[in-house]
C-alpha positions as CSV (number, residue, x, y, z in Angstrom):
1,M,-14.8,31.2,63.4
2,K,-16.7,28.1,62.5
3,N,-19.8,30.3,61.6
4,T,-17.7,32.7,59.5
5,Y,-16.3,29.7,57.6
6,R,-19.8,28.3,56.8
7,F,-21.0,31.5,55.8
8,F,-18.4,31.9,53.0
9,I,-18.8,28.6,51.6
10,A,-22.5,29.3,51.4
11,V,-21.7,32.5,49.5
12,F,-19.4,30.9,47.1
13,F,-21.9,28.0,46.2
14,C,-24.5,30.7,45.6
15,L,-22.6,32.5,43.0
16,P,-23.8,31.9,39.2
17,L,-22.2,29.2,37.4
18,S,-21.9,31.7,34.4
19,L,-18.9,33.6,36.2
20,F,-16.9,30.5,35.8
21,A,-17.8,29.3,32.4
22,Q,-14.9,29.5,30.1
23,R,-15.5,31.3,26.7
24,T,-14.0,29.3,23.8
25,I,-13.9,29.6,20.0
26,T,-13.6,26.6,17.4
27,V,-12.3,27.1,14.2
28,T,-10.8,25.1,11.3
29,G,-7.8,26.0,9.3
30,S,-6.1,24.7,6.4
31,G,-2.5,24.8,5.0
32,S,-0.3,23.0,2.4
33,A,3.3,22.2,1.7
34,I,4.8,21.5,-1.7
35,S,8.0,20.0,-2.5
36,K,9.7,18.5,-5.4
37,P,9.9,14.7,-5.2
38,D,13.1,12.9,-4.6
39,Y,12.4,9.3,-5.6
40,A,10.3,7.3,-7.7
41,I,8.6,3.7,-7.4
42,V,8.9,1.9,-10.7
43,T,7.7,-1.7,-11.2
44,M,9.1,-4.2,-13.8
45,M,7.4,-7.4,-14.8
46,I,9.0,-10.4,-16.4
47,T,7.3,-13.4,-17.8
48,S,8.3,-16.9,-18.6
49,Q,6.4,-19.6,-20.6
50,N,7.3,-23.2,-21.5
51,N,5.8,-26.5,-21.6
52,T,7.3,-27.6,-18.3
53,A,7.5,-25.9,-14.9
54,Q,11.2,-26.8,-14.4
55,T,12.1,-24.8,-17.7
56,V,9.8,-21.9,-16.8
57,F,11.5,-21.6,-13.3
58,S,14.9,-21.9,-15.1
59,Q,14.0,-19.2,-17.7
60,S,12.7,-17.0,-14.9
61,D,15.9,-17.2,-12.9
62,E,18.0,-16.2,-15.8
63,T,15.9,-13.2,-16.6
64,S,15.8,-12.2,-12.9
65,A,19.6,-12.4,-12.8
66,R,20.0,-10.5,-15.9
67,L,17.5,-7.7,-14.6
68,M,19.4,-7.5,-11.3
69,K,22.6,-7.2,-13.2
70,S,21.3,-4.6,-15.7
71,L,19.7,-2.4,-12.7
72,S,22.9,-2.6,-10.6
73,D,24.8,-1.1,-13.9
74,A,22.4,1.7,-13.9
75,G,23.2,2.5,-10.1
76,I,20.4,0.8,-8.4
77,A,21.4,-0.7,-5.1
78,T,20.4,-4.3,-4.1
79,E,18.4,-3.1,-1.3
80,D,16.2,-0.9,-3.5
81,V,15.0,-3.9,-5.4
82,S,12.4,-6.3,-4.2
83,E,10.0,-9.0,-5.5
84,R,6.6,-7.7,-5.0
85,T,4.5,-10.4,-7.0
86,F,5.0,-14.1,-8.1
87,S,2.6,-16.2,-10.0
88,L,2.8,-19.6,-11.8
89,N,-0.4,-20.5,-13.8
90,P,-0.8,-23.8,-16.0
91,T,-1.8,-23.5,-19.5
92,Y,-4.3,-25.8,-21.0
93,D,-5.6,-26.9,-24.6
94,Y,-9.5,-27.0,-24.8
95,S,-9.6,-28.0,-28.4
96,G,-10.1,-31.6,-27.9
97,G,-13.7,-31.3,-27.8
98,A,-16.6,-31.9,-25.1
99,G,-15.6,-35.5,-25.2
100,S,-12.2,-34.9,-23.7
101,G,-10.9,-32.8,-20.9
102,P,-8.4,-30.1,-21.1
103,K,-4.8,-30.8,-21.9
104,L,-2.1,-29.6,-19.9
105,V,0.5,-27.9,-22.3
106,G,2.7,-25.6,-20.3
107,Y,3.1,-23.1,-17.6
108,H,3.3,-19.3,-17.6
109,M,5.2,-17.5,-14.8
110,M,5.1,-13.7,-13.9
111,K,7.2,-12.0,-11.6
112,T,6.8,-8.2,-10.5
113,Y,9.9,-6.2,-9.1
114,E,9.7,-3.0,-7.2
115,V,12.5,-0.6,-7.9
116,K,13.2,2.5,-5.8
117,V,14.9,5.2,-7.7
118,H,16.6,7.8,-5.7
119,N,18.2,9.7,-8.4
120,L,15.4,11.0,-10.7
121,K,17.8,12.3,-13.3
122,A,18.8,8.8,-13.9
123,L,15.3,7.4,-14.2
124,P,15.3,6.9,-18.0
125,V,18.6,4.9,-17.8
126,V,17.0,2.7,-15.2
127,L,13.7,2.5,-17.6
128,D,16.1,1.6,-20.4
129,A,18.0,-1.1,-18.2
130,G,14.9,-3.0,-17.2
131,S,13.6,-3.2,-20.7
132,L,16.8,-4.1,-22.2
133,A,17.1,-7.1,-19.5
134,G,13.8,-8.5,-20.5
135,A,11.1,-6.8,-18.6
136,N,8.1,-6.5,-20.7
137,N,5.8,-4.2,-18.5
138,I,7.3,-1.5,-16.7
139,T,5.2,1.2,-14.6
140,I,6.2,4.4,-12.9
141,E,3.8,4.1,-10.1
142,A,4.8,7.1,-7.9
143,Y,6.8,10.0,-7.2
144,D,7.2,10.8,-3.6
145,V,9.6,12.7,-0.8
146,A,11.8,10.8,1.8
147,N,11.0,13.2,4.4
148,K,7.3,13.3,4.8
149,E,7.3,14.4,8.3
150,R,8.9,18.0,7.4
151,M,6.2,18.5,4.9
152,K,3.6,17.8,7.4
153,E,5.0,19.9,10.1
154,S,5.1,22.8,7.6
155,A,1.5,22.3,6.5
156,T,0.6,21.8,9.9
157,K,2.1,25.2,11.2
158,K,0.5,26.8,8.4
159,A,-2.9,25.4,9.1
160,I,-2.7,26.6,12.5
161,E,-1.8,30.2,12.0
162,D,-4.8,30.1,9.6
163,A,-6.9,29.0,12.3
164,R,-5.3,31.4,14.8
165,E,-6.2,34.4,12.4
166,E,-9.8,33.3,12.0
167,A,-10.2,32.8,15.9
168,G,-8.5,36.0,16.6
169,R,-11.0,37.9,14.3
170,L,-14.0,36.2,16.0
171,A,-12.6,36.9,19.4
172,R,-12.5,40.7,18.8
173,E,-15.8,40.8,17.5
174,M,-17.0,39.0,20.7
175,G,-15.2,41.8,22.5
176,G,-12.5,39.6,23.9
177,Q,-8.8,38.6,23.1
178,L,-7.8,35.3,21.9
179,G,-6.2,33.0,24.5
180,E,-4.3,29.6,24.3
181,I,-5.2,26.5,22.3
182,I,-7.3,24.1,24.4
183,S,-7.5,21.4,21.9
184,I,-6.5,20.4,18.5
185,S,-7.2,17.7,15.9
186,D,-6.0,17.4,12.2
187,S,-6.5,15.6,9.0
188,E,-4.1,15.3,6.1
189,S,-4.1,14.3,2.2
190,A,-1.3,14.0,-0.2
191,G,-1.1,14.3,-3.9
192,A,1.5,12.5,-6.2
193,A,2.5,12.6,-9.8
194,V,0.4,10.4,-12.2
195,P,2.0,7.0,-13.0
196,M,2.7,5.9,-16.4
197,S,3.7,2.5,-18.1
198,F,4.9,1.2,-21.3
199,G,5.7,-2.1,-22.9
200,R,8.4,-3.0,-25.5
201,E,6.3,-1.8,-28.4
202,E,6.2,1.9,-27.0
203,E,10.1,2.1,-26.5
204,E,10.8,4.6,-29.2
205,E,8.0,6.7,-28.2
206,R,9.2,6.6,-24.5
207,R,12.6,7.4,-25.4
208,G,11.4,10.7,-27.3
209,R,9.0,11.6,-24.5
210,M,11.8,11.3,-21.8
211,S,14.9,12.7,-23.8
212,G,14.5,16.1,-22.3
213,G,14.7,14.7,-18.7
214,V,12.1,13.8,-16.2
215,N,10.0,16.5,-14.7
216,P,7.6,14.7,-12.3
217,Q,4.7,16.8,-10.6
218,E,5.1,18.6,-7.4
219,I,4.1,16.7,-4.2
220,R,1.4,18.5,-2.2
221,K,0.5,17.6,1.3
222,H,-2.7,19.4,2.7
223,I,-3.6,19.5,6.3
224,E,-6.6,20.6,7.8
225,V,-7.0,21.3,11.6
226,R,-9.7,21.9,14.1
227,V,-8.7,24.2,16.8
228,T,-10.4,25.3,20.2
229,F,-9.2,28.5,21.7
230,S,-10.0,30.0,24.8
231,V,-11.3,33.7,24.8
232,K,-10.1,36.2,27.5
């Protein structure tokens, strides 16, 4: 019995390794998902300038309060407004000539607020609210979708199906059948609408441009996958 056991072990190790090698196919596939954006990110800058820092802070606080009130009246929730940047810079007078140093003549303060607008139909109203409250630089930075994961899942599913179709064709050319997925990796990219900005001097032009409603570009998410299949 012991000799028979050793004999079978010897036969097993003498078999060609190619009989145990698994045939595989690695292909790439791509897929995209498109959706209309459901919110916009807007930035609004307010500025204050005066000869004392105390006055500048006071002016800035008043403008900020007016902006918050105006945005609230336009339907923007408090949690959808946040302060993004803040800067206070001294202003100097260099006209004294080479014999004297610069003279401090005042301060210039800038604050930028980020506003998330969920109701895109009301976006022109929100932009008007910011401008009328004293914001002198307003930018629509981006349009986006809240449920990005759903878009990614849809694009990934399409990419895998694209890869499966190509792998199936190659498997048939090899005289086999496509098996299970062994490994998969992906990469993604997304596109959004082009932002735009305006100042107070462009107010009338902006109103004319947006009077027909906001029609932002579609959001596209593109996925590429690299998939390895077994071949039966």
